[in-house]
C-alpha positions in Angstrom: -118.3 139.3 -33.0 -120.4 142.0 -31.2 -123.1 139.4 -29.5 -120.2 137.5 -28.4 -118.9 140.6 -26.6 -122.6 141.4 -25.6 -122.2 137.4 -23.4 -119.1 137.9 -22.0 -119.4 141.0 -20.5 -122.9 140.2 -19.1 -121.1 137.6 -17.2 -118.3 140.0 -16.7 -120.3 142.5 -14.5 -118.2 142.7 -11.3 -120.5 142.3 -8.3 -118.4 143.9 -6.5 -120.6 146.7 -4.8 -123.4 144.4 -4.0 -121.9 142.3 -2.1 -119.8 145.0 -0.1 -123.2 146.6 0.3 -125.0 143.9 1.6 -121.9 142.8 3.7 -122.1 146.6 5.1 -126.4 146.2 5.7 -125.8 142.8 7.5 -123.2 143.9 9.7 -125.6 147.1 10.4 -128.6 145.1 11.1 -126.4 142.2 13.3 -124.6 145.0 15.3 -127.9 146.0 16.1 -129.2 142.8 17.4 -125.8 142.7 19.1 -125.9 145.5 21.1 -129.4 145.3 22.1 -128.5 141.7 23.2 -125.4 142.7 25.0 -127.4 145.6 26.8 -129.9 143.5 28.2 -127.8 141.0 29.3 -125.4 144.2 31.4 -128.7 145.5 32.9 -129.5 141.8 34.1 -126.2 141.0 35.3 -126.4 144.4 36.8 -129.5 144.1 38.7 -129.5 141.0 41.4 -132.1 139.3 42.4 -133.8 139.7 45.6 -133.1 135.8 46.4 -129.6 136.3 45.6 -128.7 139.4 47.7 -130.1 137.5 50.3 -128.0 134.1 50.2 -124.3 134.6 51.4 -122.1 133.9 48.7 -119.5 131.2 49.8 -115.9 132.0 51.9 -118.0 135.8 53.0 -119.3 136.1 56.4 -122.5 138.5 56.4 -123.3 140.8 59.3 -126.5 140.1 60.7 -129.2 142.9 60.0 -129.6 145.9 63.0 -133.0 146.7 64.5 -132.6 150.3 65.2 -134.1 150.7 68.8 -137.8 152.5 68.5 -137.8 155.6 70.5 -141.4 155.6 72.8 -142.9 158.8 72.1 -143.0 161.3 75.2 -146.5 161.1 77.0 -147.8 164.7 76.7 -149.0 166.3 79.4 -152.6 166.6 78.2 -153.0 162.6 78.8 -154.8 161.2 81.2 -155.3 157.3 82.0 -158.4 156.0 81.2 -160.4 154.9 84.8 -160.7 151.1 84.8 -163.7 151.0 86.7 -166.9 153.1 86.7 -166.8 156.2 89.5 -168.6 155.5 92.4 -170.5 157.6 94.5 -170.0 158.6 97.8 -173.0 156.5 100.5 -173.2 159.8 102.2 -174.0 162.0 99.2 -177.4 161.0 98.0 -180.1 162.1 100.2 -182.1 159.6 102.7 -185.8 160.0 101.8 -187.0 158.6 105.4 -185.5 157.8 108.6 -183.5 154.6 109.2 -186.3 152.6 112.0 -184.8 152.3 115.1 -183.6 148.5 116.1 -185.7 147.0 118.6 -183.8 146.2 121.7 -184.9 143.9 125.0 -186.8 145.3 128.2 -184.7 144.8 130.8 -187.5 144.8 133.5 -187.4 141.8 135.2 -190.4 140.1 135.5 -192.3 139.7 138.8 -193.4 137.1 140.2 -195.0 138.4 143.7 -195.9 141.7 145.3 -197.1 142.3 148.3 -196.5 145.2 151.4 -195.4 145.2 154.5 -192.9 146.7 156.8 -189.0 146.3 156.4 -186.3 146.7 159.6 -182.7 146.1 159.7 -180.2 144.1 161.1 -176.6 144.9 161.7 -174.9 142.4 164.4 -172.1 139.9 162.5 -173.6 136.2 162.8 -173.9 133.6 160.0 -176.5 133.7 157.6 -179.2 130.8 157.5 -177.9 129.5 154.2 -174.4 128.9 156.0 -172.5 132.6 154.6 -171.3 135.2 156.7 -173.3 138.2 157.3 -172.1 141.0 156.1 -174.2 144.2 157.2 -173.0 146.2 153.4 -174.0 144.0 151.2 -177.4 144.0 149.5 -179.2 140.8 151.2 -182.0 140.4 153.2 -184.0 137.8 155.5 -187.2 136.3 154.8 -189.3 133.5 156.4 -190.2 131.1 153.3 -188.6 132.7 149.9 -185.8 130.3 148.8 -182.4 131.3 149.0 -181.2 133.6 146.5 -184.3 134.9 145.2 -184.0 138.8 144.5 -186.4 141.1 145.9 -187.1 144.6 144.6 -188.0 147.0 148.2 -189.5 150.2 147.2 -190.5 153.0 150.3 -193.6 154.0 149.6 -193.1 157.3 151.1 -190.5 157.9 148.8 -190.3 156.0 145.5 -186.7 154.8 146.7 -186.1 151.6 145.6 -183.3 148.4 145.9 -183.1 145.2 144.9 -181.8 142.8 147.2 -180.6 138.9 147.3 -182.3 136.6 149.8 -179.7 134.8 152.2 -181.2 134.2 155.4 -184.2 133.8 157.7 -186.6 136.2 159.5 -188.1 138.6 160.6 -189.8 137.5 163.6 -192.3 140.6 164.3 -195.7 140.6 163.5 -196.4 142.9 160.5 -192.9 142.7 159.3 -191.7 140.5 156.4 -188.3 142.0 155.2 -185.3 142.3 157.6 -182.9 144.4 155.5 -179.3 144.4 155.9 -178.1 147.4 157.4 -177.1 149.3 154.0 -180.1 147.8 151.6 -182.1 149.7 154.6 -180.3 152.9 153.8 -180.7 153.3 150.3 -184.3 153.5 150.8 -184.7 155.2 154.1 -183.0 156.8 157.2 -181.4 154.0 159.8 -182.9 155.8 162.7 -186.2 155.6 161.7 -185.6 151.5 162.0 -188.7 150.4 160.4 -190.5 151.7 157.0 -193.0 150.4 155.0 -192.3 149.4 151.9 -193.5 147.0 148.4 -191.9 144.3 147.6 -191.8 142.5 145.0 -190.3 139.1 143.4 -188.6 138.6 140.6 -188.4 135.8 137.8 -184.6 134.3 137.2 
């Protein structure tokens, strides 16, 4: 009897407290795992991804981003613009080491092709000249026996060195010892009219 009752009591030990403890432990472990998963899900859903934030949802209009205007910094008084080209020295600031050589000029002296000494007189009566002109006593002209018309002759008074250049437009004089008959104005330029005759040097000029 004792053995039977012992076996029955062994099989009849209640499992309630152990099961309850196991269930509580499972609930606690499962609850912790669930809370951890819920927290992860909530964090993921609460933090939007960059790609999702840039995509507007259907039916909504997103205002364009406005870039704030930039303000340029005011120039300071000490700032100076950088020159775009190097400084140039004044052309007169450099001391010259030598004087500039003068530019040679052409001589204006007429070439003498013939010369001689004779007496010269003058005339002043209005008359046609040998080359067809009307004689002008106030023009610088002269008469010669053979020189071509329009030849220029320089006549110099040997007594005082005064000279005049005349143009040949007439023939004469026909008095011995005289080679030129000057117009009144030409003679007066080298000698007084009351002298009537002057010893001169004549020079025939080229051109």
